[in-house]
A tleap script that builds the chain and sets N, CA, C and O, in Angstrom:
source leaprc.protein.ff14SB
mol = sequence {
  NGLY ALA HIE ARG ILE GLY HIE ALA THR ARG
  LEU VAL GLU ASP ASP SER VAL ALA GLY ASP
  TYR ARG GLY THR LEU GLY GLU TYR ILE LEU
  ASP HIE ARG ILE PRO LEU GLU MET CYS LEU
  SER SER ASN LEU HIE THR GLY ALA VAL ARG
  GLU LEU LYS ASP HIE PRO PHE PRO ARG TYR
  LEU SER GLU GLY TYR ARG VAL CYS LEU ASN
  VAL ASP ASN THR LEU MET SER ALA THR THR
  LEU SER LYS GLU TRP GLN MET ALA VAL ASP
  LEU PHE ASP LEU ASN ILE ASP ASP LEU GLU
  GLN ILE ALA ILE ASN GLY MET LYS GLY ALA
  PHE CYS GLU HIE SER CYS ARG ARG GLU VAL
  ILE GLN LYS LEU ILE LEU PRO GLY PHE THR
  ALA VAL ARG ARG ARG PRO CSER
}
set mol.1.N position { 73.748 -5.922 85.927 }
set mol.1.CA position { 72.871 -6.265 87.003 }
set mol.1.C position { 73.526 -6.020 88.357 }
set mol.1.O position { 74.696 -5.645 88.445 }
set mol.2.N position { 72.767 -6.234 89.376 }
set mol.2.CA position { 73.233 -6.030 90.747 }
set mol.2.C position { 74.299 -7.051 91.118 }
set mol.2.O position { 74.236 -8.210 90.709 }
set mol.3.N position { 75.275 -6.607 91.896 }
set mol.3.CA position { 76.314 -7.500 92.405 }
set mol.3.C position { 76.022 -7.905 93.841 }
set mol.3.O position { 76.543 -8.914 94.318 }
set mol.4.N position { 75.198 -7.133 94.534 }
set mol.4.CA position { 74.730 -7.438 95.892 }
set mol.4.C position { 73.387 -6.739 96.068 }
set mol.4.O position { 73.100 -5.736 95.415 }
set mol.5.N position { 72.584 -7.283 96.951 }
set mol.5.CA position { 71.289 -6.669 97.246 }
set mol.5.C position { 71.215 -6.440 98.748 }
set mol.5.O position { 71.378 -7.370 99.537 }
set mol.6.N position { 70.969 -5.200 99.132 }
set mol.6.CA position { 70.858 -4.851 100.540 }
set mol.6.C position { 69.452 -5.088 101.059 }
set mol.6.O position { 68.472 -4.720 100.411 }
set mol.7.N position { 69.355 -5.696 102.217 }
set mol.7.CA position { 68.126 -5.925 102.972 }
set mol.7.C position { 67.269 -7.047 102.378 }
set mol.7.O position { 67.138 -8.095 103.010 }
set mol.8.N position { 66.697 -6.875 101.221 }
set mol.8.CA position { 65.904 -7.906 100.525 }
set mol.8.C position { 64.766 -8.471 101.374 }
set mol.8.O position { 64.363 -9.620 101.188 }
set mol.9.N position { 64.254 -7.679 102.293 }
set mol.9.CA position { 63.192 -8.178 103.174 }
set mol.9.C position { 61.885 -8.425 102.426 }
set mol.9.O position { 61.028 -9.165 102.907 }
set mol.10.N position { 61.729 -7.820 101.271 }
set mol.10.CA position { 60.474 -7.982 100.534 }
set mol.10.C position { 60.581 -8.993 99.401 }
set mol.10.O position { 59.629 -9.183 98.645 }
set mol.11.N position { 61.716 -9.630 99.281 }
set mol.11.CA position { 61.891 -10.641 98.240 }
set mol.11.C position { 60.868 -11.760 98.379 }
set mol.11.O position { 60.444 -12.341 97.380 }
set mol.12.N position { 60.469 -12.067 99.605 }
set mol.12.CA position { 59.480 -13.132 99.827 }
set mol.12.C position { 58.156 -12.822 99.132 }
set mol.12.O position { 57.379 -13.736 98.856 }
set mol.13.N position { 57.891 -11.565 98.849 }
set mol.13.CA position { 56.657 -11.197 98.157 }
set mol.13.C position { 56.653 -11.687 96.717 }
set mol.13.O position { 55.607 -11.698 96.068 }
set mol.14.N position { 57.807 -12.089 96.215 }
set mol.14.CA position { 57.910 -12.630 94.864 }
set mol.14.C position { 57.432 -14.078 94.823 }
set mol.14.O position { 57.166 -14.615 93.748 }
set mol.15.N position { 57.323 -14.703 95.975 }
set mol.15.CA position { 56.893 -16.095 96.059 }
set mol.15.C position { 55.374 -16.180 96.103 }
set mol.15.O position { 54.687 -15.192 96.361 }
set mol.16.N position { 54.868 -17.372 95.848 }
set mol.16.CA position { 53.427 -17.589 95.940 }
set mol.16.C position { 53.004 -17.584 97.403 }
set mol.16.O position { 53.829 -17.756 98.299 }
set mol.17.N position { 51.734 -17.388 97.630 }
set mol.17.CA position { 51.208 -17.373 98.990 }
set mol.17.C position { 51.446 -18.729 99.657 }
set mol.17.O position { 51.734 -18.786 100.853 }
set mol.18.N position { 51.329 -19.810 98.902 }
set mol.18.CA position { 51.513 -21.154 99.460 }
set mol.18.C position { 52.973 -21.438 99.784 }
set mol.18.O position { 53.270 -22.359 100.546 }
set mol.19.N position { 53.879 -20.665 99.219 }
set mol.19.CA position { 55.289 -20.844 99.524 }
set mol.19.C position { 55.946 -21.986 98.775 }
set mol.19.O position { 57.118 -22.281 99.009 }
set mol.20.N position { 55.207 -22.642 97.868 }
set mol.20.CA position { 55.804 -23.762 97.145 }
set mol.20.C position { 56.297 -23.351 95.754 }
set mol.20.O position { 56.671 -24.203 94.948 }
set mol.21.N position { 56.297 -22.076 95.486 }
set mol.21.CA position { 56.769 -21.562 94.211 }
set mol.21.C position { 57.684 -20.382 94.466 }
set mol.21.O position { 57.327 -19.450 95.185 }
set mol.22.N position { 58.854 -20.429 93.878 }
set mol.22.CA position { 59.774 -19.291 93.997 }
set mol.22.C position { 59.572 -18.441 92.752 }
set mol.22.O position { 59.582 -18.952 91.632 }
set mol.23.N position { 59.392 -17.156 92.953 }
set mol.23.CA position { 59.169 -16.255 91.838 }
set mol.23.C position { 60.391 -16.106 90.948 }
set mol.23.O position { 61.482 -16.572 91.278 }
set mol.24.N position { 60.191 -15.457 89.827 }
set mol.24.CA position { 61.281 -15.317 88.859 }
set mol.24.C position { 62.432 -14.489 89.408 }
set mol.24.O position { 63.586 -14.752 89.070 }
set mol.25.N position { 62.152 -13.497 90.242 }
set mol.25.CA position { 63.230 -12.700 90.824 }
set mol.25.C position { 64.073 -13.555 91.765 }
set mol.25.O position { 65.302 -13.502 91.724 }
set mol.26.N position { 63.415 -14.337 92.607 }
set mol.26.CA position { 64.134 -15.234 93.504 }
set mol.26.C position { 64.993 -16.225 92.740 }
set mol.26.O position { 66.137 -16.479 93.114 }
set mol.27.N position { 64.451 -16.781 91.680 }
set mol.27.CA position { 65.224 -17.720 90.849 }
set mol.27.C position { 66.430 -17.028 90.226 }
set mol.27.O position { 67.521 -17.595 90.171 }
set mol.28.N position { 66.227 -15.809 89.762 }
set mol.28.CA position { 67.332 -15.060 89.153 }
set mol.28.C position { 68.447 -14.831 90.176 }
set mol.28.O position { 69.625 -15.016 89.872 }
set mol.29.N position { 68.068 -14.431 91.377 }
set mol.29.CA position { 69.055 -14.162 92.428 }
set mol.29.C position { 69.817 -15.432 92.782 }
set mol.29.O position { 71.035 -15.397 92.955 }
set mol.30.N position { 69.108 -16.553 92.891 }
set mol.30.CA position { 69.773 -17.830 93.170 }
set mol.30.C position { 70.681 -18.246 92.018 }
set mol.30.O position { 71.834 -18.619 92.235 }
set mol.31.N position { 70.164 -18.183 90.800 }
set mol.31.CA position { 70.941 -18.599 89.624 }
set mol.31.C position { 72.219 -17.801 89.458 }
set mol.31.O position { 73.246 -18.341 89.048 }
set mol.32.N position { 72.157 -16.516 89.776 }
set mol.32.CA position { 73.319 -15.637 89.596 }
set mol.32.C position { 74.126 -15.471 90.882 }
set mol.32.O position { 75.091 -14.709 90.927 }
set mol.33.N position { 73.719 -16.192 91.922 }
set mol.33.CA position { 74.435 -16.195 93.212 }
set mol.33.C position { 74.681 -14.775 93.725 }
set mol.33.O position { 75.780 -14.442 94.169 }
set mol.34.N position { 73.659 -13.964 93.655 }
set mol.34.CA position { 73.760 -12.576 94.110 }
set mol.34.C position { 73.613 -12.551 95.629 }
set mol.34.O position { 72.601 -13.015 96.155 }
set mol.35.N position { 74.601 -12.019 96.338 }
set mol.35.CA position { 74.525 -11.974 97.798 }
set mol.35.C position { 73.404 -11.056 98.293 }
set mol.35.O position { 73.131 -10.004 97.716 }
set mol.36.N position { 72.774 -11.488 99.372 }
set mol.36.CA position { 71.756 -10.690 100.055 }
set mol.36.C position { 72.340 -10.236 101.381 }
set mol.36.O position { 72.654 -11.058 102.242 }
set mol.37.N position { 72.485 -8.935 101.544 }
set mol.37.CA position { 73.043 -8.362 102.773 }
set mol.37.C position { 71.917 -8.170 103.781 }
set mol.37.O position { 71.032 -7.338 103.576 }
set mol.38.N position { 71.947 -8.926 104.853 }
set mol.38.CA position { 70.908 -8.859 105.871 }
set mol.38.C position { 71.380 -8.002 107.043 }
set mol.38.O position { 72.456 -8.229 107.596 }
set mol.39.N position { 70.572 -7.023 107.412 }
set mol.39.CA position { 70.878 -6.105 108.516 }
set mol.39.C position { 69.716 -6.183 109.502 }
set mol.39.O position { 68.770 -5.400 109.414 }
set mol.40.N position { 69.787 -7.112 110.427 }
set mol.40.CA position { 68.659 -7.429 111.304 }
set mol.40.C position { 68.173 -6.236 112.120 }
set mol.40.O position { 66.989 -5.901 112.081 }
set mol.41.N position { 69.076 -5.594 112.858 }
set mol.41.CA position { 68.677 -4.460 113.711 }
set mol.41.C position { 68.087 -3.327 112.891 }
set mol.41.O position { 67.055 -2.762 113.251 }
set mol.42.N position { 68.734 -3.000 111.803 }
set mol.42.CA position { 68.256 -1.925 110.942 }
set mol.42.C position { 66.869 -2.240 110.400 }
set mol.42.O position { 66.004 -1.365 110.358 }
set mol.43.N position { 66.654 -3.487 109.986 }
set mol.43.CA position { 65.351 -3.866 109.446 }
set mol.43.C position { 64.248 -3.753 110.486 }
set mol.43.O position { 63.107 -3.436 110.149 }
set mol.44.N position { 64.575 -4.006 111.734 }
set mol.44.CA position { 63.598 -3.838 112.809 }
set mol.44.C position { 63.337 -2.356 113.061 }
set mol.44.O position { 62.185 -1.934 113.158 }
set mol.45.N position { 64.395 -1.572 113.165 }
set mol.45.CA position { 64.256 -0.145 113.480 }
set mol.45.C position { 63.574 0.651 112.379 }
set mol.45.O position { 62.898 1.640 112.662 }
set mol.46.N position { 63.741 0.238 111.139 }
set mol.46.CA position { 63.104 0.956 110.032 }
set mol.46.C position { 61.704 0.440 109.732 }
set mol.46.O position { 60.999 1.007 108.897 }
set mol.47.N position { 61.299 -0.630 110.404 }
set mol.47.CA position { 59.971 -1.183 110.170 }
set mol.47.C position { 59.891 -2.123 108.983 }
set mol.47.O position { 58.796 -2.515 108.580 }
set mol.48.N position { 61.022 -2.489 108.420 }
set mol.48.CA position { 61.012 -3.435 107.299 }
set mol.48.C position { 60.492 -4.802 107.747 }
set mol.48.O position { 59.918 -5.550 106.955 }
set mol.49.N position { 60.700 -5.115 109.029 }
set mol.49.CA position { 60.084 -6.294 109.654 }
set mol.49.C position { 59.464 -5.833 110.970 }
set mol.49.O position { 60.008 -4.964 111.652 }
set mol.50.N position { 58.327 -6.421 111.318 }
set mol.50.CA position { 57.648 -6.027 112.562 }
set mol.50.C position { 58.359 -6.588 113.786 }
set mol.50.O position { 58.518 -5.908 114.799 }
set mol.51.N position { 58.781 -7.840 113.671 }
set mol.51.CA position { 59.501 -8.508 114.755 }
set mol.51.C position { 60.647 -9.296 114.138 }
set mol.51.O position { 60.525 -9.823 113.033 }
set mol.52.N position { 61.748 -9.370 114.851 }
set mol.52.CA position { 62.907 -10.079 114.305 }
set mol.52.C position { 62.630 -11.554 114.070 }
set mol.52.O position { 63.200 -12.150 113.156 }
set mol.53.N position { 61.774 -12.146 114.872 }
set mol.53.CA position { 61.464 -13.565 114.686 }
set mol.53.C position { 60.800 -13.822 113.331 }
set mol.53.O position { 60.798 -14.952 112.844 }
set mol.54.N position { 60.240 -12.776 112.725 }
set mol.54.CA position { 59.586 -12.900 111.424 }
set mol.54.C position { 60.497 -12.506 110.263 }
set mol.54.O position { 60.048 -12.463 109.117 }
set mol.55.N position { 61.757 -12.223 110.538 }
set mol.55.CA position { 62.696 -11.807 109.494 }
set mol.55.C position { 62.896 -12.949 108.493 }
set mol.55.O position { 62.977 -14.108 108.898 }
set mol.56.N position { 62.976 -12.641 107.200 }
set mol.56.CA position { 63.150 -13.705 106.206 }
set mol.56.C position { 64.557 -14.308 106.154 }
set mol.56.O position { 64.786 -15.257 105.404 }
set mol.57.N position { 65.493 -13.783 106.928 }
set mol.57.CA position { 66.870 -14.274 106.899 }
set mol.57.C position { 66.984 -15.801 106.998 }
set mol.57.O position { 67.644 -16.403 106.151 }
set mol.58.N position { 66.363 -16.462 108.006 }
set mol.58.CA position { 66.554 -17.915 108.090 }
set mol.58.C position { 65.956 -18.662 106.901 }
set mol.58.O position { 66.470 -19.701 106.489 }
set mol.59.N position { 64.881 -18.133 106.362 }
set mol.59.CA position { 64.283 -18.756 105.172 }
set mol.59.C position { 65.246 -18.665 103.994 }
set mol.59.O position { 65.474 -19.649 103.290 }
set mol.60.N position { 65.807 -17.480 103.788 }
set mol.60.CA position { 66.759 -17.315 102.685 }
set mol.60.C position { 67.959 -18.237 102.861 }
set mol.60.O position { 68.429 -18.842 101.898 }
set mol.61.N position { 68.449 -18.342 104.083 }
set mol.61.CA position { 69.599 -19.209 104.357 }
set mol.61.C position { 69.258 -20.664 104.040 }
set mol.61.O position { 70.032 -21.351 103.373 }
set mol.62.N position { 68.119 -21.130 104.508 }
set mol.62.CA position { 67.748 -22.534 104.288 }
set mol.62.C position { 67.447 -22.831 102.825 }
set mol.62.O position { 67.593 -23.971 102.384 }
set mol.63.N position { 67.029 -21.819 102.067 }
set mol.63.CA position { 66.729 -22.023 100.652 }
set mol.63.C position { 67.957 -21.872 99.762 }
set mol.63.O position { 67.862 -22.005 98.542 }
set mol.64.N position { 69.105 -21.596 100.366 }
set mol.64.CA position { 70.341 -21.562 99.596 }
set mol.64.C position { 70.721 -20.225 99.007 }
set mol.64.O position { 71.633 -20.146 98.184 }
set mol.65.N position { 70.033 -19.166 99.415 }
set mol.65.CA position { 70.456 -17.843 98.964 }
set mol.65.C position { 71.805 -17.522 99.592 }
set mol.65.O position { 72.129 -18.024 100.668 }
set mol.66.N position { 72.571 -16.703 98.935 }
set mol.66.CA position { 73.894 -16.313 99.439 }
set mol.66.C position { 73.720 -15.154 100.419 }
set mol.66.O position { 74.059 -14.013 100.106 }
set mol.67.N position { 73.191 -15.453 101.604 }
set mol.67.CA position { 72.948 -14.425 102.614 }
set mol.67.C position { 74.192 -14.184 103.458 }
set mol.67.O position { 74.983 -15.092 103.713 }
set mol.68.N position { 74.337 -12.945 103.877 }
set mol.68.CA position { 75.398 -12.597 104.824 }
set mol.68.C position { 74.823 -11.578 105.801 }
set mol.68.O position { 73.838 -10.902 105.505 }
set mol.69.N position { 75.447 -11.481 106.956 }
set mol.69.CA position { 75.003 -10.539 107.986 }
set mol.69.C position { 75.850 -9.286 107.929 }
set mol.69.O position { 77.070 -9.350 107.779 }
set mol.70.N position { 75.192 -8.149 108.050 }
set mol.70.CA position { 75.855 -6.856 107.971 }
set mol.70.C position { 75.232 -5.898 108.973 }
set mol.70.O position { 74.228 -6.206 109.616 }
set mol.71.N position { 75.843 -4.745 109.088 }
set mol.71.CA position { 75.282 -3.674 109.902 }
set mol.71.C position { 74.956 -2.507 108.980 }
set mol.71.O position { 75.606 -2.299 107.956 }
set mol.72.N position { 73.949 -1.764 109.363 }
set mol.72.CA position { 73.534 -0.604 108.591 }
set mol.72.C position { 73.209 0.483 109.606 }
set mol.72.O position { 72.347 0.301 110.466 }
set mol.73.N position { 73.891 1.599 109.505 }
set mol.73.CA position { 73.660 2.712 110.422 }
set mol.73.C position { 73.893 2.280 111.872 }
set mol.73.O position { 72.975 2.279 112.692 }
set mol.74.N position { 75.127 1.917 112.163 }
set mol.74.CA position { 75.479 1.381 113.484 }
set mol.74.C position { 75.173 2.345 114.623 }
set mol.74.O position { 74.838 1.910 115.725 }
set mol.75.N position { 75.282 3.628 114.378 }
set mol.75.CA position { 75.013 4.604 115.430 }
set mol.75.C position { 73.535 4.590 115.825 }
set mol.75.O position { 73.206 4.530 117.009 }
set mol.76.N position { 72.662 4.645 114.843 }
set mol.76.CA position { 71.220 4.670 115.125 }
set mol.76.C position { 70.733 3.333 115.681 }
set mol.76.O position { 69.860 3.296 116.549 }
set mol.77.N position { 71.293 2.254 115.184 }
set mol.77.CA position { 70.861 0.929 115.634 }
set mol.77.C position { 71.602 0.461 116.877 }
set mol.77.O position { 71.231 -0.549 117.474 }
set mol.78.N position { 72.643 1.181 117.274 }
set mol.78.CA position { 73.455 0.819 118.444 }
set mol.78.C position { 73.872 -0.645 118.377 }
set mol.78.O position { 73.669 -1.412 119.319 }
set mol.79.N position { 74.456 -1.013 117.247 }
set mol.79.CA position { 74.830 -2.407 117.057 }
set mol.79.C position { 76.235 -2.520 116.491 }
set mol.79.O position { 76.843 -1.535 116.074 }
set mol.80.N position { 76.720 -3.724 116.489 }
set mol.80.CA position { 78.004 -4.063 115.868 }
set mol.80.C position { 77.777 -5.339 115.069 }
set mol.80.O position { 76.739 -5.989 115.200 }
set mol.81.N position { 78.734 -5.685 114.259 }
set mol.81.CA position { 78.611 -6.925 113.504 }
set mol.81.C position { 78.553 -8.126 114.453 }
set mol.81.O position { 77.813 -9.080 114.212 }
set mol.82.N position { 79.332 -8.071 115.520 }
set mol.82.CA position { 79.295 -9.161 116.512 }
set mol.82.C position { 77.905 -9.302 117.129 }
set mol.82.O position { 77.419 -10.416 117.323 }
set mol.83.N position { 77.268 -8.174 117.437 }
set mol.83.CA position { 75.912 -8.219 118.004 }
set mol.83.C position { 74.910 -8.796 117.003 }
set mol.83.O position { 74.011 -9.549 117.379 }
set mol.84.N position { 75.071 -8.440 115.736 }
set mol.84.CA position { 74.162 -8.960 114.709 }
set mol.84.C position { 74.300 -10.480 114.592 }
set mol.84.O position { 73.301 -11.194 114.491 }
set mol.85.N position { 75.530 -10.965 114.608 }
set mol.85.CA position { 75.766 -12.413 114.535 }
set mol.85.C position { 75.174 -13.103 115.760 }
set mol.85.O position { 74.508 -14.131 115.629 }
set mol.86.N position { 75.409 -12.550 116.948 }
set mol.86.CA position { 74.875 -13.162 118.168 }
set mol.86.C position { 73.354 -13.173 118.141 }
set mol.86.O position { 72.729 -14.154 118.543 }
set mol.87.N position { 72.761 -12.087 117.668 }
set mol.87.CA position { 71.312 -12.004 117.564 }
set mol.87.C position { 70.787 -13.095 116.628 }
set mol.87.O position { 69.786 -13.743 116.935 }
set mol.88.N position { 71.447 -13.298 115.506 }
set mol.88.CA position { 71.027 -14.325 114.551 }
set mol.88.C position { 71.139 -15.719 115.163 }
set mol.88.O position { 70.256 -16.557 114.977 }
set mol.89.N position { 72.224 -15.964 115.893 }
set mol.89.CA position { 72.396 -17.263 116.562 }
set mol.89.C position { 71.265 -17.488 117.559 }
set mol.89.O position { 70.652 -18.556 117.577 }
set mol.90.N position { 70.992 -16.493 118.378 }
set mol.90.CA position { 69.972 -16.615 119.423 }
set mol.90.C position { 68.557 -16.754 118.852 }
set mol.90.O position { 67.772 -17.578 119.320 }
set mol.91.N position { 68.244 -15.954 117.852 }
set mol.91.CA position { 66.885 -15.942 117.297 }
set mol.91.C position { 66.587 -17.129 116.398 }
set mol.91.O position { 65.485 -17.677 116.422 }
set mol.92.N position { 67.571 -17.519 115.608 }
set mol.92.CA position { 67.314 -18.494 114.555 }
set mol.92.C position { 68.001 -19.834 114.790 }
set mol.92.O position { 68.007 -20.699 113.914 }
set mol.93.N position { 68.583 -20.003 115.986 }
set mol.93.CA position { 69.201 -21.272 116.374 }
set mol.93.C position { 70.220 -21.751 115.330 }
set mol.93.O position { 70.195 -22.905 114.901 }
set mol.94.N position { 71.099 -20.853 114.940 }
set mol.94.CA position { 72.116 -21.196 113.945 }
set mol.94.C position { 73.185 -22.083 114.565 }
set mol.94.O position { 73.494 -21.965 115.750 }
set mol.95.N position { 73.742 -22.966 113.757 }
set mol.95.CA position { 74.831 -23.819 114.226 }
set mol.95.C position { 76.142 -23.391 113.559 }
set mol.95.O position { 76.164 -22.454 112.761 }
set mol.96.N position { 77.209 -24.074 113.889 }
set mol.96.CA position { 78.534 -23.699 113.379 }
set mol.96.C position { 78.595 -23.789 111.853 }
set mol.96.O position { 79.264 -22.978 111.212 }
set mol.97.N position { 77.908 -24.759 111.274 }
set mol.97.CA position { 77.888 -24.879 109.812 }
set mol.97.C position { 77.185 -23.682 109.172 }
set mol.97.O position { 77.625 -23.172 108.142 }
set mol.98.N position { 76.089 -23.241 109.791 }
set mol.98.CA position { 75.384 -22.055 109.295 }
set mol.98.C position { 76.300 -20.834 109.340 }
set mol.98.O position { 76.383 -20.068 108.380 }
set mol.99.N position { 76.986 -20.668 110.469 }
set mol.99.CA position { 77.862 -19.501 110.634 }
set mol.99.C position { 79.004 -19.518 109.625 }
set mol.99.O position { 79.366 -18.482 109.068 }
set mol.100.N position { 79.561 -20.690 109.395 }
set mol.100.CA position { 80.632 -20.801 108.402 }
set mol.100.C position { 80.117 -20.414 107.017 }
set mol.100.O position { 80.785 -19.685 106.284 }
set mol.101.N position { 78.930 -20.904 106.662 }
set mol.101.CA position { 78.366 -20.581 105.355 }
set mol.101.C position { 78.089 -19.088 105.223 }
set mol.101.O position { 78.333 -18.504 104.166 }
set mol.102.N position { 77.588 -18.471 106.277 }
set mol.102.CA position { 77.318 -17.032 106.254 }
set mol.102.C position { 78.615 -16.248 106.066 }
set mol.102.O position { 78.650 -15.277 105.309 }
set mol.103.N position { 79.678 -16.664 106.750 }
set mol.103.CA position { 80.978 -15.995 106.603 }
set mol.103.C position { 81.508 -16.154 105.179 }
set mol.103.O position { 82.007 -15.196 104.588 }
set mol.104.N position { 81.401 -17.354 104.636 }
set mol.104.CA position { 81.850 -17.596 103.257 }
set mol.104.C position { 81.012 -16.772 102.285 }
set mol.104.O position { 81.548 -16.163 101.360 }
set mol.105.N position { 79.701 -16.754 102.496 }
set mol.105.CA position { 78.822 -15.959 101.631 }
set mol.105.C position { 79.235 -14.496 101.628 }
set mol.105.O position { 79.284 -13.858 100.576 }
set mol.106.N position { 79.533 -13.967 102.813 }
set mol.106.CA position { 79.947 -12.568 102.910 }
set mol.106.C position { 81.218 -12.304 102.129 }
set mol.106.O position { 81.334 -11.288 101.444 }
set mol.107.N position { 82.167 -13.215 102.230 }
set mol.107.CA position { 83.427 -13.021 101.511 }
set mol.107.C position { 83.231 -13.177 100.013 }
set mol.107.O position { 83.854 -12.458 99.232 }
set mol.108.N position { 82.384 -14.095 99.603 }
set mol.108.CA position { 82.114 -14.267 98.170 }
set mol.108.C position { 81.461 -13.024 97.578 }
set mol.108.O position { 81.554 -12.786 96.374 }
set mol.109.N position { 80.804 -12.235 98.414 }
set mol.109.CA position { 80.169 -11.009 97.942 }
set mol.109.C position { 81.020 -9.768 98.113 }
set mol.109.O position { 80.577 -8.664 97.798 }
set mol.110.N position { 82.247 -9.936 98.611 }
set mol.110.CA position { 83.121 -8.778 98.858 }
set mol.110.C position { 83.554 -8.129 97.546 }
set mol.110.O position { 83.728 -8.799 96.528 }
set mol.111.N position { 83.720 -6.824 97.596 }
set mol.111.CA position { 84.179 -6.086 96.424 }
set mol.111.C position { 85.701 -6.090 96.373 }
set mol.111.O position { 86.346 -5.080 96.654 }
set mol.112.N position { 86.260 -7.225 96.017 }
set mol.112.CA position { 87.699 -7.351 95.779 }
set mol.112.C position { 87.879 -8.438 94.724 }
set mol.112.O position { 86.925 -9.125 94.358 }
set mol.113.N position { 89.088 -8.583 94.249 }
set mol.113.CA position { 89.347 -9.561 93.191 }
set mol.113.C position { 89.043 -10.979 93.667 }
set mol.113.O position { 89.102 -11.279 94.859 }
set mol.114.N position { 88.717 -11.836 92.711 }
set mol.114.CA position { 88.406 -13.228 93.013 }
set mol.114.C position { 89.533 -13.895 93.790 }
set mol.114.O position { 89.279 -14.643 94.734 }
set mol.115.N position { 90.768 -13.630 93.403 }
set mol.115.CA position { 91.910 -14.247 94.090 }
set mol.115.C position { 91.959 -13.828 95.561 }
set mol.115.O position { 92.317 -14.631 96.423 }
set mol.116.N position { 91.609 -12.598 95.845 }
set mol.116.CA position { 91.571 -12.104 97.230 }
set mol.116.C position { 90.467 -12.808 98.012 }
set mol.116.O position { 90.695 -13.271 99.130 }
set mol.117.N position { 89.277 -12.890 97.430 }
set mol.117.CA position { 88.157 -13.554 98.098 }
set mol.117.C position { 88.496 -15.014 98.394 }
set mol.117.O position { 88.252 -15.512 99.493 }
set mol.118.N position { 89.057 -15.679 97.406 }
set mol.118.CA position { 89.414 -17.094 97.564 }
set mol.118.C position { 90.468 -17.281 98.655 }
set mol.118.O position { 90.373 -18.202 99.466 }
set mol.119.N position { 91.464 -16.407 98.669 }
set mol.119.CA position { 92.529 -16.512 99.661 }
set mol.119.C position { 91.996 -16.318 101.080 }
set mol.119.O position { 92.375 -17.052 101.992 }
set mol.120.N position { 91.129 -15.345 101.266 }
set mol.120.CA position { 90.559 -15.113 102.597 }
set mol.120.C position { 89.738 -16.328 103.044 }
set mol.120.O position { 89.826 -16.751 104.197 }
set mol.121.N position { 88.957 -16.873 102.144 }
set mol.121.CA position { 88.161 -18.059 102.488 }
set mol.121.C position { 89.072 -19.231 102.840 }
set mol.121.O position { 88.883 -19.882 103.867 }
set mol.122.N position { 90.065 -19.500 101.982 }
set mol.122.CA position { 90.937 -20.668 102.169 }
set mol.122.C position { 91.897 -20.533 103.347 }
set mol.122.O position { 92.173 -21.514 104.039 }
set mol.123.N position { 92.405 -19.329 103.578 }
set mol.123.CA position { 93.444 -19.155 104.597 }
set mol.123.C position { 92.941 -18.637 105.939 }
set mol.123.O position { 93.632 -18.763 106.950 }
set mol.124.N position { 91.754 -18.062 105.959 }
set mol.124.CA position { 91.240 -17.505 107.215 }
set mol.124.C position { 89.924 -18.142 107.664 }
set mol.124.O position { 89.829 -18.671 108.772 }
set mol.125.N position { 88.928 -18.088 106.810 }
set mol.125.CA position { 87.596 -18.536 107.230 }
set mol.125.C position { 87.556 -20.039 107.483 }
set mol.125.O position { 87.160 -20.469 108.567 }
set mol.126.N position { 87.956 -20.839 106.506 }
set mol.126.CA position { 87.888 -22.294 106.683 }
set mol.126.C position { 88.764 -22.785 107.833 }
set mol.126.O position { 88.292 -23.569 108.656 }
set mol.127.N position { 90.040 -22.346 107.921 }
set mol.127.CA position { 90.849 -22.782 109.068 }
set mol.127.C position { 90.290 -22.291 110.408 }
set mol.127.O position { 90.378 -22.999 111.411 }
set mol.128.N position { 89.726 -21.102 110.426 }
set mol.128.CA position { 89.153 -20.575 111.663 }
set mol.128.C position { 87.995 -21.421 112.160 }
set mol.128.O position { 87.919 -21.739 113.347 }
set mol.129.N position { 87.104 -21.784 111.267 }
set mol.129.CA position { 85.974 -22.618 111.671 }
set mol.129.C position { 86.418 -24.038 111.999 }
set mol.129.O position { 85.838 -24.679 112.875 }
set mol.130.N position { 87.432 -24.532 111.311 }
set mol.130.CA position { 87.985 -25.850 111.650 }
set mol.130.C position { 88.534 -25.836 113.068 }
set mol.130.O position { 88.323 -26.781 113.828 }
set mol.131.N position { 89.233 -24.772 113.426 }
set mol.131.CA position { 89.790 -24.651 114.780 }
set mol.131.C position { 88.684 -24.602 115.831 }
set mol.131.O position { 88.812 -25.212 116.893 }
set mol.132.N position { 87.614 -23.890 115.548 }
set mol.132.CA position { 86.496 -23.812 116.496 }
set mol.132.C position { 85.867 -25.194 116.684 }
set mol.132.O position { 85.527 -25.577 117.804 }
set mol.133.N position { 85.717 -25.930 115.603 }
set mol.133.CA position { 85.122 -27.269 115.699 }
set mol.133.C position { 85.995 -28.221 116.520 }
set mol.133.O position { 85.478 -29.143 117.150 }
set mol.134.N position { 87.292 -28.009 116.516 }
set mol.134.CA position { 88.223 -28.892 117.233 }
set mol.134.C position { 88.304 -28.590 118.723 }
set mol.134.O position { 88.821 -29.403 119.490 }
set mol.135.N position { 87.806 -27.445 119.137 }
set mol.135.CA position { 87.853 -27.084 120.560 }
set mol.135.C position { 87.028 -28.067 121.376 }
set mol.135.O position { 85.955 -28.498 120.955 }
set mol.136.N position { 87.545 -28.415 122.551 }
set mol.136.CA position { 86.732 -29.278 123.426 }
set mol.136.C position { 85.499 -28.521 123.916 }
set mol.136.O position { 85.553 -27.315 124.157 }
set mol.137.N position { 84.409 -29.233 124.057 }
set mol.137.CA position { 83.152 -28.601 124.491 }
set mol.137.C position { 83.168 -28.258 125.956 }
set mol.137.O position { 82.189 -27.723 126.476 }
savepdb mol mol.pdb
quit
C-alpha cells in the first residue's frame, strides 16, 4: 500500500454529505497512519481547490490525519516551505501545538529508517518547539 499520499484534496469526497461519516478510505488512511502531503499553493494553482480558505487541510488536521505541509513545483508556484507554513498559519489560525504536530507528522512520513525519524523528532523538533514556547512574548 501507499506510504504517503500527495495532495489528497479529494479525500473529503469519501465522506458523507452530512460530514458525520468518514468513508472507508478515510478510515483506512487514519488506521494505517498514512501521511497526507499538503501543498497549498500548488493545489490553488492547479485548481484542485478554488480558494485556499476552502482547502481540506485544516479539516484533516483537526480529524487527526497525519498531515504535513510541503511544496510542489516551487518554480511555478513561486513558493518555499516557509511561505507554505506562514500561509497555513495566516489562513487557518494555527497555533504552536498545531505547528509542532505538523512538523512531527512530516518527520514520521520521511523516507528514512525509524531510528532516524525518531532521533530527529526527539533531538530537533521537540526541543525546538520547547524553546519557542519558552521565549518571552
